[in-house]
C-alpha positions as CSV (number, residue, x, y, z in Angstrom):
1,M,-17.6,-67.4,-99.5
2,S,-20.9,-66.1,-99.9
3,G,-22.4,-63.0,-101.4
4,V,-23.0,-61.2,-98.1
5,E,-20.2,-62.5,-96.3
6,G,-18.6,-60.3,-99.6
7,V,-20.4,-57.3,-99.4
8,A,-19.4,-57.1,-95.8
9,Q,-15.7,-57.6,-96.8
10,Q,-16.0,-55.4,-99.3
11,R,-17.5,-52.7,-96.9
12,V,-14.4,-52.8,-94.3
13,Q,-12.3,-52.3,-96.8
14,A,-13.9,-49.4,-98.2
15,R,-13.5,-48.5,-94.4
16,R,-10.1,-48.8,-94.0
17,R,-8.8,-47.4,-97.5
18,I,-11.0,-43.9,-95.5
19,R,-9.7,-44.0,-92.8
20,V,-6.0,-43.9,-94.5
21,A,-7.4,-40.8,-96.5
22,L,-7.8,-39.6,-93.5
23,P,-5.0,-38.0,-92.1
24,R,-3.7,-37.1,-95.4
25,F,-6.5,-34.7,-95.6
26,Y,-5.8,-34.0,-91.9
27,F,-2.5,-33.1,-92.5
28,A,-2.9,-30.7,-95.9
29,G,-5.2,-28.6,-93.5
30,I,-3.2,-27.9,-90.5
31,L,-0.2,-27.1,-93.8
32,S,-2.5,-24.9,-95.3
33,V,-3.6,-22.7,-91.9
34,L,-0.1,-23.0,-90.6
35,G,1.4,-21.2,-93.9
36,G,-1.4,-19.0,-93.4
37,L,-0.4,-18.1,-90.3
38,L,2.9,-17.9,-91.2
39,L,2.4,-15.8,-94.1
40,W,-0.2,-13.3,-91.6
41,E,3.0,-13.1,-89.1
42,L,5.6,-12.2,-92.3
43,V,3.5,-9.3,-93.8
44,S,2.5,-7.9,-90.1
45,R,6.5,-8.0,-89.2
46,F,8.1,-6.6,-92.3
47,L,5.6,-5.1,-94.8
48,V,3.6,-3.0,-92.3
49,A,5.1,-0.7,-90.4
50,N,2.1,-0.1,-87.7
51,A,1.0,-3.0,-85.7
52,L,-2.5,-1.2,-85.3
53,F,-2.9,-1.2,-89.0
54,L,-2.1,-5.4,-89.1
55,A,-1.2,-7.5,-85.5
56,A,0.7,-10.4,-86.1
57,P,-0.5,-13.7,-85.1
58,S,2.1,-14.2,-82.0
59,Q,1.2,-10.7,-80.7
60,I,-2.9,-11.8,-80.5
61,F,-1.9,-15.0,-79.0
62,M,0.4,-13.1,-76.5
63,A,-2.2,-11.0,-75.5
64,I,-5.1,-13.9,-75.4
65,A,-2.5,-15.8,-72.6
66,A,-2.1,-12.1,-70.9
67,L,-6.1,-11.7,-70.8
68,A,-6.5,-15.5,-69.9
69,K,-4.0,-15.7,-67.0
70,S,-5.0,-12.2,-65.6
71,G,-9.3,-13.5,-65.7
72,E,-9.9,-10.6,-68.2
73,L,-10.8,-12.6,-71.1
74,W,-13.7,-14.7,-69.3
75,R,-15.4,-11.4,-68.5
76,H,-15.1,-10.4,-71.4
77,M,-16.5,-13.5,-73.6
78,S,-19.2,-13.2,-71.1
79,I,-19.8,-10.1,-72.0
80,S,-19.2,-10.4,-76.0
81,A,-22.0,-13.9,-75.7
82,I,-24.5,-12.0,-74.0
83,E,-24.2,-9.0,-76.6
84,F,-24.5,-11.6,-79.7
85,A,-27.6,-13.4,-77.8
86,L,-29.5,-10.4,-77.1
87,G,-28.5,-8.7,-80.7
88,Y,-29.5,-12.1,-82.7
89,A,-32.7,-12.4,-80.1
90,I,-33.8,-8.7,-81.1
91,A,-33.4,-9.2,-84.4
92,S,-34.9,-12.4,-85.1
93,V,-38.4,-10.8,-82.5
94,L,-38.1,-7.9,-85.1
95,G,-37.4,-9.3,-88.7
96,V,-39.9,-12.2,-88.3
97,A,-42.7,-8.9,-87.1
98,I,-42.1,-7.1,-89.7
99,G,-41.8,-9.6,-92.4
100,F,-45.2,-11.1,-91.2
101,A,-46.2,-7.8,-92.1
102,M,-45.0,-7.4,-95.0
103,A,-46.5,-10.9,-95.9
104,E,-50.1,-9.7,-94.8
105,S,-50.0,-6.2,-96.1
106,A,-49.4,-5.6,-100.1
107,A,-49.6,-2.0,-99.4
108,M,-46.5,-2.6,-96.0
109,K,-44.9,-4.8,-98.7
110,R,-44.6,-2.3,-101.7
111,V,-43.3,0.4,-98.9
112,L,-41.0,-1.9,-97.1
113,Q,-39.2,-3.8,-100.2
114,P,-37.0,-1.2,-101.3
115,W,-35.3,-0.6,-98.1
116,I,-35.2,-4.5,-97.2
117,S,-33.6,-4.5,-100.6
118,G,-30.9,-1.7,-100.5
119,L,-30.5,-2.7,-97.1
120,Y,-29.7,-6.2,-97.9
121,A,-27.1,-5.5,-100.3
122,T,-25.3,-3.1,-97.7
123,P,-22.2,-4.8,-96.4
124,T,-22.5,-5.2,-92.5
125,I,-19.4,-3.2,-91.3
126,A,-21.5,-0.4,-93.2
127,L,-24.4,-1.3,-90.7
128,A,-22.7,-1.5,-87.4
129,A,-20.5,1.7,-88.4
130,S,-23.2,3.6,-89.0
131,A,-24.8,3.1,-85.8
132,P,-25.8,5.6,-83.2
133,R,-22.5,6.1,-81.2
134,R,-24.2,4.6,-78.1
135,W,-25.2,1.8,-79.8
136,R,-21.8,0.9,-81.1
137,R,-20.1,1.7,-76.9
138,R,-18.4,-1.8,-76.2
139,V,-19.2,-2.6,-72.3
140,S,-15.2,-3.9,-72.4
141,A,-12.8,-1.1,-69.9
142,N,-9.6,-2.2,-72.6
143,P,-9.9,0.9,-74.5
144,R,-7.0,-0.3,-77.2
145,H,-10.4,-2.3,-79.0
146,P,-12.9,-0.1,-79.5
147,T,-14.8,-2.2,-82.0
148,S,-18.6,-1.8,-82.9
149,S,-20.7,-3.9,-80.5
150,P,-21.7,-7.6,-81.6
151,I,-25.8,-6.6,-80.6
152,A,-25.4,-4.0,-84.2
153,K,-23.3,-6.6,-85.6
154,T,-25.7,-9.7,-85.4
155,A,-29.0,-7.9,-85.6
156,A,-28.6,-6.0,-88.7
157,P,-28.1,-9.2,-91.2
158,R,-30.5,-11.0,-88.8
159,I,-33.7,-8.1,-89.8
160,F,-32.9,-8.2,-93.0
161,A,-32.5,-11.7,-93.3
162,G,-35.7,-12.3,-91.7
163,L,-37.6,-9.0,-93.9
164,S,-36.4,-10.7,-97.3
165,G,-37.7,-14.0,-96.4
166,G,-34.0,-15.7,-96.3
C-alpha cells in the first residue's frame, strides 16, 4: 500500500468514527431537551398555581395545534414576521444614520455617547415595556396574549447596536 492510499484509508476510517459518534451526540441533546420539557411540565403543573404565570408545554402545544387547525396560526405568524421585518429595517436605517453622524461629528459623539452607553446596557424587555402604548399594541385579535410588539423588541437592540458600533 502506497503512502497516498494509506492516508486515504485513514481518512475513511476517521469519517466512520465520526459517523458512529454523532448519534450519541444527538441522543444526549434530545434527552436534554426532553428532560427540560418534562421538568417544565412538572413545575408548571405542581409548583406554579396559576397557568398565567407559567403555562405547561402540553398546554402550549395544544394551543398551537388548535390555532393551526383553525388557520389563525398562519395569520398571526405572518403579522409577526411583517412586524419583525419592519422593526429590523427601521432600526437598521436609524442605527446606521445616527452611527454615521456620530462618526463624522465629534460634538455629536460627545452628546450621544452617554445615552447610547446607558441604553445599550438596558435590558431589551425594559426598552420594549417603556415604549408608548400605541407602539406596543398588538395587531393580533387574541386578547389573552398581550405581548409587546416585535417591532419594539427588534428595533431597540438594533438601533443601540448600530449606534455603539456593534
